[in-house]
N, C-alpha and C positions, 0 to 999 in steps of 0.2 A: 665717541662714547667716555673717553677721558673728563673734557669739561665736566658730565655730567655728573659722573663719579664722583667726583675732586667739591662740586656741592653740595651732592646730598651728602657724604662725610661731614663736609661742616655744618652741617645743620642739624646732626645727631647729636643725642644730649649727653653722649657718651664718646670721649674722642677716641678714634679710632688710626689707626696706624697701616697702610696695606702693603703689600709687598707686592707688583706687579711680577707676569712670570719672569721680562726682561733684566728683573731687581731694580726698579726704579719704586722710588717708595715714596709714597702720600700718608700726609697727616705729618702728626709731632712723635718724635722716640721717646716722649713717655708717658706715650695711651698706655690708657689700664688696658685694652685691645690690641689686639695685632693681628691681621689677618695675611696669610700667604699663600698667592696662587702661585698655581704651578702648569694654566689652562688659561687658553683667549677663554675656551665655552666657560670656563669658573669665573671669568671677569665680565660675563655678562651675567650670568647667572647675581653677580653680587651687586650690578651696574641696576639690574631691573627688580630686585627685590624678589626674588624665589628663593626665599630662606627654605623650603623643604628640599629643594633642588642642590643650593649650596649644602646643606648639611649632607646630602647625597656622596657629595664629591670629599666634602670632611671625609667618609666614612673609606672612600676608595681610594684616598691618598691625592687627589688636583690639591686639593685647597689644605693647608695647617694653620688650626686656632689655636689662639694662647691667649690667655685672661682668665679673670673669674668667670663664673656663670652667668650669674646677675647680671652681670656687667655685659656678658655677652650675648644676653637675652634682650636685653634692655637698646642695644643695636639693633637687633633683627626684630624686633616688635615696630624699631622705630624707620626700618627699610622698605617694611611694606608699602605698595601702593596701590593694595588694593585690600578689600574686604574679604580673608580667607571664609566667612560665612555664605558669601552673596557674589560667588564666581557660579558660574555654568553650572547644573547640578549632575551630581555626581555620575560615575560609571554606571552606578547600581537603579539610575531611576526609571531609565527607560522599559521598556517589555522585553528587548534583548537584555537587555543587564538583569533583569530579575531572571532568567534563566540563565544568564552566567551567575547571578547569584546563589540560583537551585544547586549549581553544577559545583560551584564552592565550596557548599556542606553538605557533602554526601558524610555518613558515618564514619568512615574510611579517613576522607579526606579532614574534617574537625579533630577526631583522635591526632590523627599529623601535626598539624597548623598548632595546637594545643601544644604539644608536648616539645615544638621546635620552639617556642615561647617558655613553658613553664620548667622543663626539663632540659635550660640551658645551663643550670650548676645552681642545686640548692645552699652550698657554700657562699656561692656570687650573691644572691638572695638575700642570704643571712648578715651578708656586712651590712648593708644598708635600712634592713626592715626593720620592724620592733620585735623583742623579743619573742612573740606569739607568733611574724612572722603572717600579717594582716595584710597583704597586697591590695588594697583597698581604701578607699577613701576614710580618713580620721576622721573623729566628729570634736571639735573643741570647744567642748562645752562650758568653758571659763579659758581666759583671754592666756592665763600663766602655764599651761597644763604643756607638756614635752609631749612626743612622739605615742612614747608607749602609755601615759596615760590617754590621751586623746584615741588611739585605739581600744582600750578597753573600753571607755565610754559610750563609742562605736556601739560596740559589741553588747552592749548594757541596752546601748538606747534601740535598737534591733530588736533587741527581746523583749523589753517595753512595749513597745507596738506593738507587738503579737502577743502582748499579754500570757506569755509562756508558764506554763502552770507544772508543778510536781505530777508526775506520772505523764503528762500529753508525749504523741507521738509528732518527734520534730522529726523535719526533711530538710537538708542544707544542700542547693543544689548548684554544684561547680564549690565543693567544700575549702580549696586550697590546701594551704598543712593546718588548718582545721583549729581554727581561732577561735570561730565562732561554732560551732560544731563542740568544743570541751568549756568552753565559756557556758551553755545554754544546758549541758549535763552537770556541769560542775555546779553554777551557781543559780539553776532555776530547778532542778531533778527533772527533765525533761527525758525521754527514752529518744535517744538523738542519731539519726540514720545518716549521713555524707555520701555523696556519688560525686566521681572527678572523671574526666581522661587524663591526667598529670599521674603516667607512673614513679614518678618522682616524690609528687605531692598522696600517693597512695601509700607507700612502704614506706613513710615518713609519718604520717596518723597513723599507719598502724602501727609503728614500733612505740608511739606518742602513747595511743591508748593501751597497750599491755603495761609502760613503764607507771603508769598511771593507775595501772587495776583496773579498767572502769571498763571491761569489755564485757560486762553483763549490760551495760547502759549505753556504752557510741559503738557504732560500727561503720566504717569505710566501705565503698563499692567503687572499683573502676567501670565503669562503666557509660553510657547517654544517658540522656534525659530521656530521647526517642525508647530505648530498649529495658528503661525502668520497668523491672517486672511487676504483673499485678500484682498489689496487695491489700490488703485494710487502707484505706487510704487516710493520709496523715492527719492529725491534728490542726497543724502549723508547718508553714512551709516559706524557707527563704531561699533566696538565689540573689548573691551579692558577687556584682562585675563579672557577671559571667553571660548576660544577656548579648554584650557588644561582640560573643564568638557565633553569635546564632545564625545571623544574616535577613537581609528584610524578606529573600522569599520565603524564610523559614518562621519568621515572630509569630504568625498566627498558630502555628504547628506546636510551637515554644508554650502558649498561653493556652493551647490546648491541654500539652501536658500536663500545665499549674494544675487546671484544673480537676484533671483526671484524679490526679494524687491527692488532691484538699479531699476533705470530704465536706457535705457540706455544714452550712454555717463556722468554716472553719475562716483561718486568715491565713493570706501572701503577702509578703514583706519582697517586692522585688526591686535592686540595689543598683546602679549601674551607669556609664558615661552615657551622655545623651549629644544628640547634635544642637546646637545652638539655633541655624537658619533654619529656617521650614523645609528647604527643598534641596540643600545638600547633605549627602551621605559621608562626606569626608573633607576636612579640610583644605582650600585653597592654595596658591605658591608651590607647592608640591611638597607640603607637610602631610597630608594624606598619601601621597606612594613613597614618600619615607618612612611612615610607622607597618605599611602593608608591605614593604620589603623587606626590614631589618627587624621591624618587633612584633606586632600583632599578624603575621599573612592570613586572609581573611575575615578581618577585624573591619564590622558595619556599625556605623552610628546612625539612628532615629531619632527625631525629635518626639521629645515627650510626647505632644500632639497623636502621633504614631502607635507609638507604644499602646498609651491608653483605647487607642481606638480596635486596635487588634485584640486588647486585655477586653474589652465592651466585648466586643463580636464572640469571644471566647466564652462569653457568659458570665463575667466575672466582675464585681460592682469595684470601682475605684470608691475609697471610702475617707485616704490622704494621700497627699502632694507634697511631698519636701525637699528643694531646693538645696545643695548642702556645696554648690560650686565653690567658694571662699574657701573653706577649708578643705576643699581638692587641694589648693593651688598652695596651701601651709602644709599639707599633706606631702605634696611633690617636691618643696622646696627644702624638708628636712629627710628626704631620702636623697633628692641631691646633693647637697650637704656634706651628710654619711657616706657617700661614694664619693667626694671632691678628695674625700679626711681620708680615704683610706686605696687610692689610687694604685699601689706599689700590689698591694696585698691584694687587688682584685686582678690586676694582670696576673698577678703569679698560680691562681686558682683557676681565671678562665686558659691561662698556656696547660696546666698537669689537667685540664676535665674537658678540653675539646681540641678540634683541629685547631693548626698554630695558626691559621689563617682567619677562621671564623673566629677566636680570641678575640686576635685584633682586632676586630669589624666591631662584634661585639661591645666591648668596652667604648670604643668610639661612637658606637651608636646608642645607647643607655647614657651616656653623658648628656648624651643632645637631646637623645628622648623626655628624660625625667628633666632636665631643665627648660626643654620647651614646653613640655605638657603643663609646668607649672606656670608657664608665661599664659599661654594658650586658658590658663581657666581665671587668672585674672585677669587678663582682656576682655572675657565673656564670649571665646569664639569657639570655646563648649561648659557643657554642663554636667552637675552629677544628679541625676535624682534617686527617691528613695518613695516608691509607690507602696502603697498599703493595701492589698485588695483584698476582698472576702466572696465568700462562695455560698450564694442568696441557698437558702433551705427552704424557702418559700411559706413558712413557718411563720404565720402575721403575730403570733402571740410568743415568740420565740426571746430570752432574753429579757432585760427590764425593762424597756422602752418598746413598746408598743411598732410594729413593724418593723423590725431591727433585722431580721431575718438573718442572724449569724451571731459570732458573739461578740461584736467589737458594739461600745456603748454607745456610739456617736457623738462623741465630748471626748477634745484633745488632753484635758489637763492628767488623766491616767497616766498619759507616757514619762510625765515629769516628777510626779510624788515620789 
């Protein structure tokens, strides 16, 4: 194993020094990345390029990592011996897996899984997100944009795609910390309604609505999309960074709910992370298991073709799809750099707000998660799609273009004017 490992390390574009469990050092003393192994199992993971399993070992204290996260991820990408998109299909691909997926996404379990992630600590997220706390892919419309500008550009990009107009009723499914909800109300004059399963986010948005004096135009509700009370359907619907939590077995139900909540002729913008491989529902080399265990329990990724298939089956028409994958790589690096610059503050916040063991593991996990996902988007192992869908109303003479059957104009330039 050692000759193989030494050869692998010598071939890496970034110099790495590895300290073996018995103390022997491999690699130059001035290497920008240092890896200290505390078990033979961790040594095997490193030699085999199981980078997700190695990340788990870091969180569990079997490995110590030192170095800039960009260098660490450069090492990790080079260590891989398999394409993480092309390993055996994920554990949810079989009929048994679909049954398990259905069991993983009951109303109770989804609420618990969302709260595990999003209710970790508002103060922790505020350290490395933009001031609006937009926790999804930014849109770098101009190369020189900073994170805050790019997040505002993303919010506006969504509102433009949806052609939001004053007085329209707008629903945000999975409203997060309210960035899109408030942007749509303040800049487009809509009546905005958001739903979330995160108690922390729900309370935060309620306070924000009150502070801005928007109680008559903006509302936030703590509920599941499957439980959204029936009322007059909405003119426009958005769902940003939420369908990753829905699960393969429930995706048809999700799109049926979107259609039910969207009035005939209306438009929905669905934005989220998609699998780059057609068959795998998680990344290989242990990366999927790492994210499931420490970051997003119950999370499942689907290829965009599967998403569009389920949307079409629900009776929604796809009118525009855009891949923003490199934008998310840049977004994640911005988050990672912001967290790395404030590690002592992050550790202090987590120690004060969660149990000591979870605080220690969470900080390690998020450092690896943010930088690792940035690398994964750069490498094309995962993608980010915005899908613009309509609920056709069956009226051939609807709108300015005969046969449109919706408010979509069937030309793209309106999004950029």
